[in-house]
mmCIF file of the N, C-alpha and C atoms, coordinates in Angstrom:
data_MODEL
# 
_entry.id   MODEL 
# 
loop_
_atom_site.group_PDB 
_atom_site.id 
_atom_site.type_symbol 
_atom_site.label_atom_id 
_atom_site.label_alt_id 
_atom_site.label_comp_id 
_atom_site.label_asym_id 
_atom_site.label_entity_id 
_atom_site.label_seq_id 
_atom_site.pdbx_PDB_ins_code 
_atom_site.Cartn_x 
_atom_site.Cartn_y 
_atom_site.Cartn_z 
_atom_site.occupancy 
_atom_site.B_iso_or_equiv 
_atom_site.pdbx_formal_charge 
_atom_site.auth_seq_id 
_atom_site.auth_comp_id 
_atom_site.auth_asym_id 
_atom_site.auth_atom_id 
_atom_site.pdbx_PDB_model_num 
ATOM 1   N N  . MET A 1 1  ? -3.850  31.684 -11.163 1.00 0.00 ? 1  MET A N  1 
ATOM 2   C CA . MET A 1 1  ? -3.566  30.278 -10.994 1.00 0.00 ? 1  MET A CA 1 
ATOM 3   C C  . MET A 1 1  ? -4.595  29.670 -10.051 1.00 0.00 ? 1  MET A C  1 
ATOM 4   N N  . GLY A 1 2  ? -5.180  28.540 -10.433 1.00 0.00 ? 2  GLY A N  1 
ATOM 5   C CA . GLY A 1 2  ? -6.214  27.911 -9.632  1.00 0.00 ? 2  GLY A CA 1 
ATOM 6   C C  . GLY A 1 2  ? -5.654  27.127 -8.456  1.00 0.00 ? 2  GLY A C  1 
ATOM 7   N N  . GLU A 1 3  ? -6.490  26.924 -7.486  1.00 0.00 ? 3  GLU A N  1 
ATOM 8   C CA . GLU A 1 3  ? -6.131  26.117 -6.326  1.00 0.00 ? 3  GLU A CA 1 
ATOM 9   C C  . GLU A 1 3  ? -6.415  24.651 -6.639  1.00 0.00 ? 3  GLU A C  1 
ATOM 10  N N  . ARG A 1 4  ? -5.919  23.767 -5.804  1.00 0.00 ? 4  ARG A N  1 
ATOM 11  C CA . ARG A 1 4  ? -6.187  22.340 -5.951  1.00 0.00 ? 4  ARG A CA 1 
ATOM 12  C C  . ARG A 1 4  ? -6.938  21.839 -4.731  1.00 0.00 ? 4  ARG A C  1 
ATOM 13  N N  . GLN A 1 5  ? -7.868  20.944 -4.986  1.00 0.00 ? 5  GLN A N  1 
ATOM 14  C CA . GLN A 1 5  ? -8.590  20.282 -3.903  1.00 0.00 ? 5  GLN A CA 1 
ATOM 15  C C  . GLN A 1 5  ? -8.111  18.837 -3.863  1.00 0.00 ? 5  GLN A C  1 
ATOM 16  N N  . ILE A 1 6  ? -7.712  18.369 -2.692  1.00 0.00 ? 6  ILE A N  1 
ATOM 17  C CA . ILE A 1 6  ? -7.264  16.991 -2.536  1.00 0.00 ? 6  ILE A CA 1 
ATOM 18  C C  . ILE A 1 6  ? -8.485  16.121 -2.297  1.00 0.00 ? 6  ILE A C  1 
ATOM 19  N N  . LEU A 1 7  ? -8.677  15.122 -3.154  1.00 0.00 ? 7  LEU A N  1 
ATOM 20  C CA . LEU A 1 7  ? -9.821  14.220 -3.037  1.00 0.00 ? 7  LEU A CA 1 
ATOM 21  C C  . LEU A 1 7  ? -9.450  12.924 -2.317  1.00 0.00 ? 7  LEU A C  1 
ATOM 22  N N  . ALA A 1 8  ? -8.183  12.538 -2.378  1.00 0.00 ? 8  ALA A N  1 
ATOM 23  C CA . ALA A 1 8  ? -7.711  11.317 -1.723  1.00 0.00 ? 8  ALA A CA 1 
ATOM 24  C C  . ALA A 1 8  ? -6.197  11.376 -1.637  1.00 0.00 ? 8  ALA A C  1 
ATOM 25  N N  . ASP A 1 9  ? -5.630  10.601 -0.717  1.00 0.00 ? 9  ASP A N  1 
ATOM 26  C CA . ASP A 1 9  ? -4.176  10.505 -0.658  1.00 0.00 ? 9  ASP A CA 1 
ATOM 27  C C  . ASP A 1 9  ? -3.791  9.079  -0.274  1.00 0.00 ? 9  ASP A C  1 
ATOM 28  N N  . PHE A 1 10 ? -2.635  8.658  -0.774  1.00 0.00 ? 10 PHE A N  1 
ATOM 29  C CA . PHE A 1 10 ? -2.167  7.298  -0.589  1.00 0.00 ? 10 PHE A CA 1 
ATOM 30  C C  . PHE A 1 10 ? -0.675  7.314  -0.308  1.00 0.00 ? 10 PHE A C  1 
ATOM 31  N N  . PRO A 1 11 ? -0.195  6.428  0.568   1.00 0.00 ? 11 PRO A N  1 
ATOM 32  C CA . PRO A 1 11 ? 1.246   6.373  0.826   1.00 0.00 ? 11 PRO A CA 1 
ATOM 33  C C  . PRO A 1 11 ? 2.004   5.963  -0.425  1.00 0.00 ? 11 PRO A C  1 
ATOM 34  N N  . ALA A 1 12 ? 3.212   6.463  -0.565  1.00 0.00 ? 12 ALA A N  1 
ATOM 35  C CA . ALA A 1 12 ? 4.025   6.160  -1.738  1.00 0.00 ? 12 ALA A CA 1 
ATOM 36  C C  . ALA A 1 12 ? 4.531   4.720  -1.723  1.00 0.00 ? 12 ALA A C  1 
ATOM 37  N N  . GLY A 1 13 ? 4.498   4.055  -0.603  1.00 0.00 ? 13 GLY A N  1 
ATOM 38  C CA . GLY A 1 13 ? 5.037   2.697  -0.481  1.00 0.00 ? 13 GLY A CA 1 
ATOM 39  C C  . GLY A 1 13 ? 4.040   1.598  -0.786  1.00 0.00 ? 13 GLY A C  1 
ATOM 40  N N  . ALA A 1 14 ? 3.209   1.750  -1.789  1.00 0.00 ? 14 ALA A N  1 
ATOM 41  C CA . ALA A 1 14 ? 2.254   0.698  -2.154  1.00 0.00 ? 14 ALA A CA 1 
ATOM 42  C C  . ALA A 1 14 ? 3.011   -0.522 -2.662  1.00 0.00 ? 14 ALA A C  1 
ATOM 43  N N  . PRO A 1 15 ? 2.405   -1.705 -2.537  1.00 0.00 ? 15 PRO A N  1 
ATOM 44  C CA . PRO A 1 15 ? 3.071   -2.916 -3.036  1.00 0.00 ? 15 PRO A CA 1 
ATOM 45  C C  . PRO A 1 15 ? 3.384   -2.817 -4.525  1.00 0.00 ? 15 PRO A C  1 
ATOM 46  N N  . ARG A 1 16 ? 4.422   -3.480 -4.955  1.00 0.00 ? 16 ARG A N  1 
ATOM 47  C CA . ARG A 1 16 ? 4.839   -3.472 -6.363  1.00 0.00 ? 16 ARG A CA 1 
ATOM 48  C C  . ARG A 1 16 ? 3.667   -3.870 -7.257  1.00 0.00 ? 16 ARG A C  1 
ATOM 49  N N  . GLY A 1 17 ? 3.442   -3.077 -8.301  1.00 0.00 ? 17 GLY A N  1 
ATOM 50  C CA . GLY A 1 17 ? 2.356   -3.355 -9.237  1.00 0.00 ? 17 GLY A CA 1 
ATOM 51  C C  . GLY A 1 17 ? 1.018   -2.792 -8.804  1.00 0.00 ? 17 GLY A C  1 
ATOM 52  N N  . SER A 1 18 ? 0.969   -2.160 -7.649  1.00 0.00 ? 18 SER A N  1 
ATOM 53  C CA . SER A 1 18 ? -0.269  -1.576 -7.143  1.00 0.00 ? 18 SER A CA 1 
ATOM 54  C C  . SER A 1 18 ? -0.211  -0.058 -7.316  1.00 0.00 ? 18 SER A C  1 
ATOM 55  N N  . TRP A 1 19 ? -1.254  0.512  -7.902  1.00 0.00 ? 19 TRP A N  1 
ATOM 56  C CA . TRP A 1 19 ? -1.304  1.948  -8.153  1.00 0.00 ? 19 TRP A CA 1 
ATOM 57  C C  . TRP A 1 19 ? -2.623  2.510  -7.624  1.00 0.00 ? 19 TRP A C  1 
ATOM 58  N N  . PRO A 1 20 ? -2.855  2.517  -6.312  1.00 0.00 ? 20 PRO A N  1 
ATOM 59  C CA . PRO A 1 20 ? -4.158  2.927  -5.785  1.00 0.00 ? 20 PRO A CA 1 
ATOM 60  C C  . PRO A 1 20 ? -4.539  4.370  -6.101  1.00 0.00 ? 20 PRO A C  1 
ATOM 61  N N  . ALA A 1 21 ? -3.579  5.275  -6.135  1.00 0.00 ? 21 ALA A N  1 
ATOM 62  C CA . ALA A 1 21 ? -3.902  6.676  -6.447  1.00 0.00 ? 21 ALA A CA 1 
ATOM 63  C C  . ALA A 1 21 ? -4.349  6.796  -7.903  1.00 0.00 ? 21 ALA A C  1 
ATOM 64  N N  . GLU A 1 22 ? -3.644  6.131  -8.813  1.00 0.00 ? 22 GLU A N  1 
ATOM 65  C CA . GLU A 1 22 ? -4.018  6.166  -10.228 1.00 0.00 ? 22 GLU A CA 1 
ATOM 66  C C  . GLU A 1 22 ? -5.384  5.517  -10.448 1.00 0.00 ? 22 GLU A C  1 
ATOM 67  N N  . GLU A 1 23 ? -5.647  4.429  -9.722  1.00 0.00 ? 23 GLU A N  1 
ATOM 68  C CA . GLU A 1 23 ? -6.940  3.750  -9.850  1.00 0.00 ? 23 GLU A CA 1 
ATOM 69  C C  . GLU A 1 23 ? -8.073  4.656  -9.368  1.00 0.00 ? 23 GLU A C  1 
ATOM 70  N N  . ARG A 1 24 ? -7.853  5.348  -8.256  1.00 0.00 ? 24 ARG A N  1 
ATOM 71  C CA . ARG A 1 24 ? -8.885  6.257  -7.723  1.00 0.00 ? 24 ARG A CA 1 
ATOM 72  C C  . ARG A 1 24 ? -9.109  7.424  -8.677  1.00 0.00 ? 24 ARG A C  1 
ATOM 73  N N  . ALA A 1 25 ? -8.028  7.978  -9.227  1.00 0.00 ? 25 ALA A N  1 
ATOM 74  C CA . ALA A 1 25 ? -8.163  9.086  -10.168 1.00 0.00 ? 25 ALA A CA 1 
ATOM 75  C C  . ALA A 1 25 ? -8.929  8.639  -11.414 1.00 0.00 ? 25 ALA A C  1 
ATOM 76  N N  . ALA A 1 26 ? -8.658  7.434  -11.911 1.00 0.00 ? 26 ALA A N  1 
ATOM 77  C CA . ALA A 1 26 ? -9.365  6.920  -13.083 1.00 0.00 ? 26 ALA A CA 1 
ATOM 78  C C  . ALA A 1 26 ? -10.850 6.742  -12.776 1.00 0.00 ? 26 ALA A C  1 
ATOM 79  N N  . GLU A 1 27 ? -11.153 6.276  -11.586 1.00 0.00 ? 27 GLU A N  1 
ATOM 80  C CA . GLU A 1 27 ? -12.556 6.123  -11.166 1.00 0.00 ? 27 GLU A CA 1 
ATOM 81  C C  . GLU A 1 27 ? -13.266 7.473  -11.149 1.00 0.00 ? 27 GLU A C  1 
ATOM 82  N N  . LEU A 1 28 ? -12.612 8.478  -10.602 1.00 0.00 ? 28 LEU A N  1 
ATOM 83  C CA . LEU A 1 28 ? -13.199 9.817  -10.546 1.00 0.00 ? 28 LEU A CA 1 
ATOM 84  C C  . LEU A 1 28 ? -13.359 10.409 -11.940 1.00 0.00 ? 28 LEU A C  1 
ATOM 85  N N  . ARG A 1 29 ? -12.364 10.187 -12.814 1.00 0.00 ? 29 ARG A N  1 
ATOM 86  C CA . ARG A 1 29 ? -12.475 10.679 -14.192 1.00 0.00 ? 29 ARG A CA 1 
ATOM 87  C C  . ARG A 1 29 ? -13.651 10.028 -14.909 1.00 0.00 ? 29 ARG A C  1 
ATOM 88  N N  . SER A 1 30 ? -13.893 8.739  -14.648 1.00 0.00 ? 30 SER A N  1 
ATOM 89  C CA . SER A 1 30 ? -15.025 8.062  -15.288 1.00 0.00 ? 30 SER A CA 1 
ATOM 90  C C  . SER A 1 30 ? -16.358 8.623  -14.806 1.00 0.00 ? 30 SER A C  1 
ATOM 91  N N  . GLN A 1 31 ? -16.339 9.296  -13.649 1.00 0.00 ? 31 GLN A N  1 
ATOM 92  C CA . GLN A 1 31 ? -17.533 9.937  -13.101 1.00 0.00 ? 31 GLN A CA 1 
ATOM 93  C C  . GLN A 1 31 ? -17.616 11.415 -13.495 1.00 0.00 ? 31 GLN A C  1 
ATOM 94  N N  . GLY A 1 32 ? -16.681 11.872 -14.332 1.00 0.00 ? 32 GLY A N  1 
ATOM 95  C CA . GLY A 1 32 ? -16.729 13.237 -14.835 1.00 0.00 ? 32 GLY A CA 1 
ATOM 96  C C  . GLY A 1 32 ? -15.877 14.249 -14.098 1.00 0.00 ? 32 GLY A C  1 
ATOM 97  N N  . GLN A 1 33 ? -15.096 13.822 -13.113 1.00 0.00 ? 33 GLN A N  1 
ATOM 98  C CA . GLN A 1 33 ? -14.215 14.748 -12.401 1.00 0.00 ? 33 GLN A CA 1 
ATOM 99  C C  . GLN A 1 33 ? -12.822 14.690 -13.034 1.00 0.00 ? 33 GLN A C  1 
ATOM 100 N N  . PRO A 1 34 ? -12.237 15.826 -13.345 1.00 0.00 ? 34 PRO A N  1 
ATOM 101 C CA . PRO A 1 34 ? -10.914 15.847 -13.984 1.00 0.00 ? 34 PRO A CA 1 
ATOM 102 C C  . PRO A 1 34 ? -9.776  15.630 -12.980 1.00 0.00 ? 34 PRO A C  1 
ATOM 103 N N  . ALA A 1 35 ? -9.748  14.473 -12.349 1.00 0.00 ? 35 ALA A N  1 
ATOM 104 C CA . ALA A 1 35 ? -8.768  14.184 -11.301 1.00 0.00 ? 35 ALA A CA 1 
ATOM 105 C C  . ALA A 1 35 ? -7.412  13.806 -11.897 1.00 0.00 ? 35 ALA A C  1 
ATOM 106 N N  . THR A 1 36 ? -6.365  14.235 -11.209 1.00 0.00 ? 36 THR A N  1 
ATOM 107 C CA . THR A 1 36 ? -5.001  13.866 -11.578 1.00 0.00 ? 36 THR A CA 1 
ATOM 108 C C  . THR A 1 36 ? -4.260  13.436 -10.318 1.00 0.00 ? 36 THR A C  1 
ATOM 109 N N  . VAL A 1 37 ? -3.107  12.819 -10.511 1.00 0.00 ? 37 VAL A N  1 
ATOM 110 C CA . VAL A 1 37 ? -2.293  12.373 -9.383  1.00 0.00 ? 37 VAL A CA 1 
ATOM 111 C C  . VAL A 1 37 ? -1.011  13.186 -9.354  1.00 0.00 ? 37 VAL A C  1 
ATOM 112 N N  . VAL A 1 38 ? -0.662  13.677 -8.178  1.00 0.00 ? 38 VAL A N  1 
ATOM 113 C CA . VAL A 1 38 ? 0.599   14.390 -7.984  1.00 0.00 ? 38 VAL A CA 1 
ATOM 114 C C  . VAL A 1 38 ? 1.315   13.780 -6.780  1.00 0.00 ? 38 VAL A C  1 
ATOM 115 N N  . MET A 1 39 ? 2.620   13.931 -6.749  1.00 0.00 ? 39 MET A N  1 
ATOM 116 C CA . MET A 1 39 ? 3.414   13.427 -5.633  1.00 0.00 ? 39 MET A CA 1 
ATOM 117 C C  . MET A 1 39 ? 3.727   14.566 -4.687  1.00 0.00 ? 39 MET A C  1 
ATOM 118 N N  . ASP A 1 40 ? 3.421   14.369 -3.412  1.00 0.00 ? 40 ASP A N  1 
ATOM 119 C CA . ASP A 1 40 ? 3.787   15.331 -2.379  1.00 0.00 ? 40 ASP A CA 1 
ATOM 120 C C  . ASP A 1 40 ? 5.072   14.809 -1.738  1.00 0.00 ? 40 ASP A C  1 
ATOM 121 N N  . LEU A 1 41 ? 6.193   15.384 -2.132  1.00 0.00 ? 41 LEU A N  1 
ATOM 122 C CA . LEU A 1 41 ? 7.483   14.897 -1.654  1.00 0.00 ? 41 LEU A CA 1 
ATOM 123 C C  . LEU A 1 41 ? 7.660   15.084 -0.150  1.00 0.00 ? 41 LEU A C  1 
ATOM 124 N N  . ASP A 1 42 ? 7.108   16.156 0.406   1.00 0.00 ? 42 ASP A N  1 
ATOM 125 C CA . ASP A 1 42 ? 7.260   16.414 1.837   1.00 0.00 ? 42 ASP A CA 1 
ATOM 126 C C  . ASP A 1 42 ? 6.631   15.319 2.687   1.00 0.00 ? 42 ASP A C  1 
ATOM 127 N N  . SER A 1 43 ? 5.450   14.811 2.259   1.00 0.00 ? 43 SER A N  1 
ATOM 128 C CA . SER A 1 43 ? 4.760   13.789 3.046   1.00 0.00 ? 43 SER A CA 1 
ATOM 129 C C  . SER A 1 43 ? 4.967   12.380 2.487   1.00 0.00 ? 43 SER A C  1 
ATOM 130 N N  . ASP A 1 44 ? 5.659   12.265 1.334   1.00 0.00 ? 44 ASP A N  1 
ATOM 131 C CA . ASP A 1 44 ? 5.897   10.975 0.670   1.00 0.00 ? 44 ASP A CA 1 
ATOM 132 C C  . ASP A 1 44 ? 4.580   10.257 0.379   1.00 0.00 ? 44 ASP A C  1 
ATOM 133 N N  . ARG A 1 45 ? 3.634   11.025 -0.205  1.00 0.00 ? 45 ARG A N  1 
ATOM 134 C CA . ARG A 1 45 ? 2.313   10.497 -0.525  1.00 0.00 ? 45 ARG A CA 1 
ATOM 135 C C  . ARG A 1 45 ? 1.911   10.933 -1.926  1.00 0.00 ? 45 ARG A C  1 
ATOM 136 N N  . PHE A 1 46 ? 1.071   10.111 -2.551  1.00 0.00 ? 46 PHE A N  1 
ATOM 137 C CA . PHE A 1 46 ? 0.460   10.478 -3.818  1.00 0.00 ? 46 PHE A CA 1 
ATOM 138 C C  . PHE A 1 46 ? -0.894  11.096 -3.513  1.00 0.00 ? 46 PHE A C  1 
ATOM 139 N N  . LEU A 1 47 ? -1.182  12.255 -4.117  1.00 0.00 ? 47 LEU A N  1 
ATOM 140 C CA . LEU A 1 47 ? -2.431  12.955 -3.903  1.00 0.00 ? 47 LEU A CA 1 
ATOM 141 C C  . LEU A 1 47 ? -3.271  12.916 -5.156  1.00 0.00 ? 47 LEU A C  1 
ATOM 142 N N  . VAL A 1 48 ? -4.558  12.633 -4.990  1.00 0.00 ? 48 VAL A N  1 
ATOM 143 C CA . VAL A 1 48 ? -5.512  12.708 -6.099  1.00 0.00 ? 48 VAL A CA 1 
ATOM 144 C C  . VAL A 1 48 ? -6.160  14.077 -5.973  1.00 0.00 ? 48 VAL A C  1 
ATOM 145 N N  . VAL A 1 49 ? -5.986  14.918 -6.981  1.00 0.00 ? 49 VAL A N  1 
ATOM 146 C CA . VAL A 1 49 ? -6.431  16.312 -6.903  1.00 0.00 ? 49 VAL A CA 1 
ATOM 147 C C  . VAL A 1 49 ? -7.256  16.721 -8.124  1.00 0.00 ? 49 VAL A C  1 
ATOM 148 N N  . VAL A 1 50 ? -8.044  17.777 -7.924  1.00 0.00 ? 50 VAL A N  1 
ATOM 149 C CA . VAL A 1 50 ? -8.723  18.479 -9.027  1.00 0.00 ? 50 VAL A CA 1 
ATOM 150 C C  . VAL A 1 50 ? -8.435  19.958 -8.841  1.00 0.00 ? 50 VAL A C  1 
ATOM 151 N N  . LYS A 1 51 ? -8.340  20.659 -9.948  1.00 0.00 ? 51 LYS A N  1 
ATOM 152 C CA . LYS A 1 51 ? -8.179  22.113 -9.865  1.00 0.00 ? 51 LYS A CA 1 
ATOM 153 C C  . LYS A 1 51 ? -9.521  22.728 -9.514  1.00 0.00 ? 51 LYS A C  1 
ATOM 154 N N  . THR A 1 52 ? -9.512  23.734 -8.671  1.00 0.00 ? 52 THR A N  1 
ATOM 155 C CA . THR A 1 52 ? -10.730 24.451 -8.329  1.00 0.00 ? 52 THR A CA 1 
ATOM 156 C C  . THR A 1 52 ? -10.633 25.850 -8.900  1.00 0.00 ? 52 THR A C  1 
ATOM 157 N N  . VAL A 1 53 ? -11.778 26.441 -9.176  1.00 0.00 ? 53 VAL A N  1 
ATOM 158 C CA . VAL A 1 53 ? -11.834 27.791 -9.725  1.00 0.00 ? 53 VAL A CA 1 
ATOM 159 C C  . VAL A 1 53 ? -12.056 28.758 -8.564  1.00 0.00 ? 53 VAL A C  1 
ATOM 160 N N  . ALA A 1 54 ? -11.192 29.741 -8.466  1.00 0.00 ? 54 ALA A N  1 
ATOM 161 C CA . ALA A 1 54 ? -11.340 30.751 -7.403  1.00 0.00 ? 54 ALA A CA 1 
ATOM 162 C C  . ALA A 1 54 ? -12.573 31.603 -7.710  1.00 0.00 ? 54 ALA A C  1 
ATOM 163 N N  . SER A 1 55 ? -13.381 31.838 -6.663  1.00 0.00 ? 55 SER A N  1 
ATOM 164 C CA . SER A 1 55 ? -14.582 32.668 -6.870  1.00 0.00 ? 55 SER A CA 1 
ATOM 165 C C  . SER A 1 55 ? -14.476 33.998 -6.191  1.00 0.00 ? 55 SER A C  1 
# 
């Protein structure tokens, strides 16, 4: 199972209609990085992550 690298994080309490984590992930994907958004329930934050390959 691969590890994840956190590229950005955003508080879960963004204003209604605002999706900063999704916007950042889309920007990174357009640059060729396979970024996804996950929710970290412990910190109540959205994380923008990519899987890393263990070497």
